C-alpha positions in Angstrom: -28.9 15.9 -47.5 -25.6 14.8 -47.0 -24.9 11.5 -47.8 -22.2 9.2 -46.0 -20.3 6.6 -47.2 -23.0 4.0 -46.1 -25.8 5.5 -47.9 -26.5 5.3 -52.0 -27.8 6.9 -54.0 -29.9 5.2 -56.1 -32.5 5.1 -59.5 -34.6 2.1 -60.9 -36.4 2.1 -64.0 -39.7 0.6 -64.4 -40.7 -1.3 -67.9 -44.6 1.1 -67.6 -46.5 2.5 -65.2 -49.0 0.7 -64.4 -49.2 -1.4 -60.5 -48.2 -5.1 -59.8 -45.2 -6.5 -61.1 -42.1 -5.2 -61.6 -43.4 -1.5 -60.5 -44.2 -3.3 -57.6 -41.6 -4.5 -57.1 -39.4 -1.5 -57.6 -42.9 0.6 -55.4 -41.2 -1.8 -52.1 -37.2 -1.9 -52.6 -37.9 2.0 -52.7 -39.5 2.2 -49.6 -37.6 -0.1 -48.1 -34.0 1.7 -49.3 -35.7 5.2 -48.7 -36.4 3.5 -45.0 -32.5 3.1 -44.5 -31.3 6.1 -45.9 -30.5 5.8 -49.0 -31.8 8.1 -51.8 -34.1 6.6 -55.0 -35.5 7.6 -57.6 -38.1 5.6 -59.8 -38.3 6.1 -63.3 -41.4 6.0 -65.2 -40.9 6.3 -69.4 -43.3 8.2 -71.3 -44.5 6.3 -73.5 -44.0 2.4 -71.8 -43.5 -0.4 -73.9 -42.4 1.7 -76.6 -38.5 0.0 -76.8 -40.0 -3.8 -76.4 -42.6 -3.3 -79.5 -41.6 -1.0 -81.9 -37.7 -1.0 -81.6 -37.3 -5.1 -80.8 -40.4 -6.1 -82.9 -41.1 -4.0 -84.9 -44.9 -3.8 -84.1 -46.4 0.1 -82.9 -49.9 -0.7 -84.0 -50.0 -3.3 -80.9 -47.3 -0.6 -79.3 -50.7 1.8 -78.7 -53.1 -0.8 -78.7 -51.2 -1.1 -75.0 -50.7 2.0 -74.5 -53.7 4.1 -75.6 -55.8 2.6 -72.8 -53.0 3.6 -70.7 -52.8 7.3 -71.3 -56.7 7.3 -71.5 -56.4 6.5 -68.2 -53.7 9.4 -67.4 -56.1 11.9 -69.4 -59.2 11.4 -66.9 -57.0 10.9 -63.6 -53.9 13.1 -64.1 -51.8 10.6 -62.2 -50.0 7.7 -62.8 -52.0 4.3 -61.5 
């Protein structure tokens, strides 16, 4: 696909792979941009919230409390919510 000067290639990074909040807003924005002809990629972290809980707050146990249910759901469905 050849982009002209008015078309942009956009990357959106979301904090987690759940439904709602910034993830839903990012999906809506990405859809609108793609409908206008822009090239859009959404980046989802493999380990959601790691930076916030472990790097900034240094609380890996709290991070695991949030991540384990998401990981279990992914193992059952093999798709991101």
